[in-house]
Structures are given as C-alpha cells and as structure tokens.
C-alpha positions in Angstrom: -4.1 4.6 -14.3 -2.3 1.3 -14.5 -4.1 -2.0 -14.5 -4.4 -4.1 -11.3 -1.7 -6.7 -11.0 -1.4 -9.9 -8.9 0.1 -9.1 -5.5 3.0 -11.5 -6.1 4.3 -9.0 -8.7 4.2 -6.0 -6.3 7.5 -4.2 -5.5 9.2 -5.1 -2.3 11.1 -3.1 0.4 9.0 -0.1 1.1 7.5 1.2 -2.1 4.0 2.4 -1.4 1.4 1.2 -3.7 -2.4 0.9 -3.8 -3.5 -2.6 -2.7 -6.9 -4.4 -3.1 -8.3 -6.0 0.1 -11.2 -8.3 -0.8 -11.9 -9.3 2.7 -12.9 -5.6 3.4 -13.9 -4.6 -0.1 -11.5 -1.7 -0.1 -8.3 -0.1 -1.4 -5.5 1.1 0.9 -2.1 2.6 0.5 0.5 0.1 1.8 3.9 -1.3 1.3 5.5 -4.7 1.6 7.7 -5.1 4.7 10.6 -7.5 4.0 11.3 -7.8 7.7 7.7 -8.9 8.7 6.4 -10.2 5.3 3.2 -8.2 5.9 1.6 -5.1 4.3 1.7 -2.2 6.7 0.0 1.1 6.2 0.5 4.8 7.3 -3.3 4.9 8.3 -2.8 3.2 11.6 0.1 2.6 14.0 0.7 0.2 16.8 2.1 1.1 20.3 5.6 0.9 18.8 4.9 3.4 16.1 5.0 0.8 13.3 2.4 0.7 10.6 -0.4 -1.8 11.2 -0.9 -4.7 8.7 -3.8 -3.9 6.3 -4.6 -7.6 5.8 -4.1 -9.9 2.8 -4.2 -8.0 -0.4 -4.6 -9.8 -3.7 -3.8 -7.2 -6.2 -1.8 -3.9 -6.5 -1.3 -0.8 -8.7 1.3 1.9 -8.5 0.3 5.2 -6.9 -0.8 7.8 -9.4 1.4 10.9 -10.0 0.5 13.9 -7.9 -1.3 16.8 -9.7 0.9 19.1 -11.8 1.2 22.8 -10.7 0.1 22.2 -7.1 2.4 23.5 -4.3 2.4 22.9 -0.6 0.7 25.7 1.4 
C-alpha cells in the first residue's frame, strides 16, 4: 500500500481516495469536489442525493487494487 501523503497533494475532480480524518480518528473513502471545495463520501447522502462532507482530512492514499480473480455474483 502507498504511504500517506499530505491532503494538499490529493487528486482533484472526483477521484476516490482513502482520507485520514484526525477529528474522528478514522479513515473514509472520499473525493475532492471542485464545485464545493469539500470532501464528500458515498457513505451518507443529503436530501438532494449528494454525498455528505466527511470533515477535514489531513492525509490521503490511493485506493488499493481490487482482489484478482474475483467476479461479481
């Protein structure tokens, strides 16, 4: 797995990554929204169906590759 990098170096414009949220002591999958300058996630949605902001991440890593040889059931 890649090393954690400062959030300022994270990809922009919808690429999903793992982010570290020190205020909650947890990791979440999120992406940077260029329209809101926030980090939404697929885990929760608002009443408009948009991903809710996860907070203020400080670090990120790319998502790992999925397992090889696994197919959808």
